[in-house]
N, C-alpha and C positions, 0 to 999 in steps of 0.2 A: 618248495619251489621257490626260488627268488623272483619276485615281481620287479622289473627293471623301472627305473625313475628316467622319465623322458623329459627334457627340457625343451621347451617351445621358445625359441629366440626370436621374438618379433612377433606381435600379438594383434596384427592388424587385420585387414580385410581377407587375406588369404588363410590365415590361421582361423578366423572365424567362420568363413565359408566352407572351408574343405577339411581342414584338421579337426576343428570341434566335432562333426558328426562321427568321424572315424574313432575319435577317443571315446565318445560317449558309448559305443559298442564294446568297448572293454573296460568295464568296472573297476578291476584291480589296478589297471595302469592309470586310469584317470583320476583315481583317489591319490595317487603320488605324483602327480604330473607337476612339473615346475613351470610356472608361467612368467616369461621375462620381456619386459618392454620399458623403454626409458619413459614412456607415458604409463603411468600406473592405472590410468582409466582405461587404455585398451587391454591391459592385463585383467583389470577387474571385469570388463565385459566379456572377455573370453572365459575368464573363471565361471561366470553367470551361465554362458550357453553350455558349457561342459557340466557344470553341476558340481566342480570341485577343483582343487588346485591350489598351490602355493605361489604367491605373487611377489616377484623380484623387479627390481629397477635396473639392475646391473648383472650382466651375465656371469662377471667374473665371481660373484657371490655363490654360484651353484657349481662351479667347477668341480669341487669334491664332493658333491651331492648327485650329480647326473651320472647315469649309465648309458646314456645316449643324447645326443641333441640334434634338434631339426632347427637349421638355420633358414629364417624366414624374412630378414632384414633386408633393407634396399641393397642392390647389387654392391655398391662401393664397400659396403660392409661385410660382404661374404668372406673375403680373406682374412682380415684382422680378427673377426669373431671366431671362425673356424679354427685359426690357428692357435687360439687360446685353449679350445677344446682339445685339439690334437695333440699339442703339447703336453696335456694333461693325461693324455691316454683314452680320451673318451671318443667313442666312434661318433661320426657325423655324417647327417643326411643332409645336404645342402641343396637348396632351389637353384635352379639354372639362372644365369651362368656361374660356374664354379669361381670366376673371378674376373675383374675387368682386364687384367694384365696377364698374357700367357705365363711369364715368370712367376707371378704370384700363385697361378694353379700348378704349376710344377712344384713349387715348395709346398704347396699343401700335400700333394701326392707323396713327395720325399718324406715329409714330417710324418704322414700316416704310416708308410712303410717302417720307419724307424722306430717309431712307437708301437709297432705291431697293432695297430687299430685300424678300423674301417673308416674310408671315406667314400660317401656315394653322392652321386648327382641325381636330381629327380627329373629326368627324361620320361615323362609320363606317355609320351606317344608309343613308346615302346610296348606298352601294356594293352593299347587299343586292338581289338580283335581285327578290324580292317587293316591296321598297319602291319600286324602280325602275319596276316593271310597273305598280305603282298610280298612281305620277307620269304614266306615259303613258296611262293609261286615262282620268284626269282631263284631261289635256290634249287628248285626242282626243274627249272627251265620249261615250265608248263606252257609258256607263250614262245619259247625259243631262247637263243642267247641274248643277253641284255646288251643293248647297244646304246641306250641314251634315257636319261631320265630328266625330266622337265617337270619342276616342282613349283608350282605357284601358290602364293599365300595372299588370298586377295580379299579377306573379311575385313571389316573395320576393326581398328585396334581398340577394344574397350575393356581390356584387363582390369579388374578393380585393384584400385591403391587406397589406402587412407592418406598417404602423404603425398601422392602425385609425382615421387621420384623417377618415375618412367621419363618423363618429359622434362625434366629438370636439369639444364645445361651446366648448373654449378656443380652437380653431383657426377654427371658423365658427358662428353660430347658425343655419344653414341646412342643411337634410338632403337629402331625396329630390328636391325641386324642382331643386336645383343640379345633382344628378347625372343621374339618369335623366330628369328634368323637361326638362332641356336638350336632351335627344335628341327628346322628344316635341314639344317647341314648334319646333326646327328642323325636324322631319320634317312638321309640319302646314304651317308657313310655305313650306316647299319644294314640297310638293304643291299648294298654293294659289296659290303664286307672289306672296305678299304679305309685309307686316309685321303683328306682333300689335298688337292694340289690347285692353288689358286692361279687362273688364267686371265680372268677379268673381273673388274669390280667397277660399278657406276652406283653414285648414290645422288641425292637431292638435297644433301645437308647445308652446304654453303658455310660451312664452319660450325655448325650446330647439329643437334640430334636429327638424323635422318629419318624419313618416314616411307621413303621408296628405295628399294635396293635392287640392283641387277648383279647377280653373282654367277660366275662360270667357274 
């Protein structure tokens, strides 16, 4: 049986906290994993945590080696890095958001379709038991017909990052909506079984990355 070679693209905090423990649980896969980061020190640190791995500093070096790629780089790099793998026919699991620009996201989808390969986005909240329970309750109308969903995300944003790109205006003028907001929008659309239509949008950005958003 063929053991897939998985390429981890971006070996920072998310890879070290969440993907390293998962890879350690699969010895055959971890022994062949490809660890890619521009900062070789991050890749080496991840290799130590996993206990195996082949280190590279350029994702293009592993296009012909990988059977699948997990994209964990900053948001602005999701599209170009994913496209390199998709154009090579390599399945991609991309952290959200899929891209900064809707047209880039559509290009990724169309490229995957044309290449006959998979493009997946890691909307983890769909796997949470409580979120799945809400989905089932709505579908079965256990509380009656759905009339309205009010979704508040009020926790402090402390998601770990080695580079701090989340709040770097040089990389993106968008803030919380692009990150936690994408989870919220996806969840509401998943629960309701539809696509969003924008009615109202307010934020506190004043030209920079926003930290408070009201979306209807």
